[in-house]
C-alpha positions as CSV (number, residue, x, y, z in Angstrom):
1,M,45.5,-34.0,-17.0
2,G,46.9,-32.3,-20.1
3,T,50.3,-32.3,-21.4
4,G,52.2,-29.5,-23.3
5,K,53.8,-26.1,-22.9
6,A,52.4,-22.6,-21.9
7,S,53.8,-19.4,-21.0
8,Y,52.4,-16.9,-18.5
9,E,52.7,-13.5,-17.3
10,S,51.2,-12.3,-13.9
11,Y,50.9,-9.2,-12.0
12,F,50.4,-8.7,-8.2
13,Q,48.9,-5.5,-6.9
14,G,49.0,-5.7,-3.0
15,D,48.4,-2.2,-1.7
16,G,44.7,-2.1,-2.2
17,S,44.8,0.7,-4.5
18,G,43.8,-1.5,-7.5
19,S,46.2,0.5,-9.7
20,F,48.7,-1.5,-11.9
21,H,50.6,1.9,-12.7
22,S,52.2,1.7,-9.0
23,S,55.8,0.9,-8.8
24,N,55.2,-1.8,-6.2
25,V,53.2,-4.0,-8.8
26,R,55.0,-7.4,-9.2
27,R,55.4,-8.7,-12.5
28,Q,56.4,-12.2,-13.1
29,T,56.7,-14.3,-16.2
30,G,57.2,-18.1,-16.4
31,S,56.5,-21.2,-18.5
32,N,55.0,-24.7,-17.7
33,E,55.9,-28.0,-19.2
34,L,53.4,-30.6,-18.3
35,R,54.4,-34.1,-19.2
36,P,52.6,-37.3,-18.7
37,L,52.3,-38.5,-15.2
38,K,54.7,-41.0,-13.8
39,G,53.5,-43.8,-11.5
40,I,50.3,-45.7,-10.8
41,G,46.9,-44.2,-9.8
42,R,47.1,-42.2,-6.6
43,I,50.8,-42.3,-6.5
44,S,51.3,-40.7,-9.9
45,F,53.3,-37.5,-10.0
46,Q,54.3,-34.8,-12.5
47,T,57.7,-34.7,-13.6
48,G,57.3,-31.4,-15.5
49,N,56.9,-27.8,-14.3
50,D,53.3,-27.3,-13.2
51,R,53.7,-24.1,-11.0
52,V,52.4,-20.7,-11.8
53,R,53.7,-17.8,-9.7
54,V,51.7,-14.7,-8.7
55,G,53.3,-12.2,-6.2
56,D,54.4,-14.5,-3.3
57,W,51.9,-17.3,-4.3
58,S,52.5,-20.3,-6.3
59,F,49.4,-22.1,-8.0
60,R,49.3,-25.5,-9.8
61,S,48.5,-25.8,-13.4
62,S,47.0,-29.3,-14.4
63,S,47.1,-28.5,-18.2
64,P,48.5,-25.8,-20.3
65,G,46.3,-22.8,-19.9
66,T,44.7,-23.7,-16.7
67,V,45.3,-22.6,-13.1
68,S,43.9,-23.9,-9.8
69,M,42.4,-21.5,-7.2
70,W,44.3,-22.8,-4.2
71,P,47.8,-22.9,-3.3
72,Y,50.3,-25.1,-4.8
73,R,50.4,-28.5,-3.0
74,G,47.4,-27.0,-0.9
75,S,44.0,-28.5,-0.2
76,Q,41.2,-27.8,-2.6
77,K,39.3,-25.0,-0.5
78,D,38.6,-21.4,-0.6
79,Y,41.7,-19.5,0.5
80,G,40.0,-16.0,-0.5
81,Y,42.0,-15.6,-3.7
82,E,40.1,-14.0,-6.6
83,F,41.3,-13.7,-10.3
84,A,39.8,-11.6,-13.0
85,P,40.8,-12.5,-16.5
86,T,41.1,-9.7,-19.1
87,S,41.9,-9.2,-22.6
88,A,44.5,-6.6,-21.9
89,R,47.6,-6.8,-23.8
90,D,49.3,-4.1,-21.5
91,V,48.9,-4.0,-17.8
92,G,48.5,-0.2,-18.1
93,E,45.0,-1.0,-19.8
94,I,43.5,-2.7,-16.7
95,D,41.0,-1.0,-14.4
96,S,40.5,-3.5,-11.6
97,F,37.5,-1.5,-10.5
98,D,35.8,-2.0,-14.1
99,K,32.3,-3.3,-13.5
100,R,32.7,-5.4,-16.7
101,L,35.4,-7.6,-15.1
102,H,34.3,-11.0,-13.4
103,W,36.2,-11.9,-10.4
104,Y,36.3,-15.6,-9.8
105,R,36.7,-17.2,-6.3
106,F,37.1,-20.9,-5.8
107,D,33.9,-23.1,-6.1
108,P,34.2,-26.8,-5.7
109,N,31.1,-27.2,-7.8
110,S,32.2,-25.6,-10.9
111,R,34.9,-25.6,-13.5
112,V,35.1,-22.3,-15.7
113,A,36.3,-22.0,-19.2
114,V,36.9,-18.4,-20.0
115,P,37.2,-17.4,-23.9
116,V,39.9,-14.6,-23.8
117,A,38.6,-12.9,-27.0
118,D,35.3,-11.9,-25.2
119,L,37.1,-10.6,-22.1
120,P,37.1,-6.8,-21.2
121,K,40.4,-4.8,-20.5
């Protein structure tokens, strides 16, 4: 578990068109402040803000710059969510059908570190 601060920006496109130019795209911004855990062992808990919001969903961040692939306070299993990190600086640059994007799903046997500088738009 890491400590520190991070900010995020998320976009949710739910009509299936894949277009981030639609008026129904939901943009959210937020920040996390992860503090040292309080408690002992399995009864330890986070006193900071460890929630990342995407659309109607919330996900846990265990350290700055990380996002879990299952719902906040949910079980660690595949819920069908997919994430495709990009290097885009503006949501209008994103083509969700671009073959260079790598869509990630939950995999209990892997941890993925994605260098942002090498990502497609």
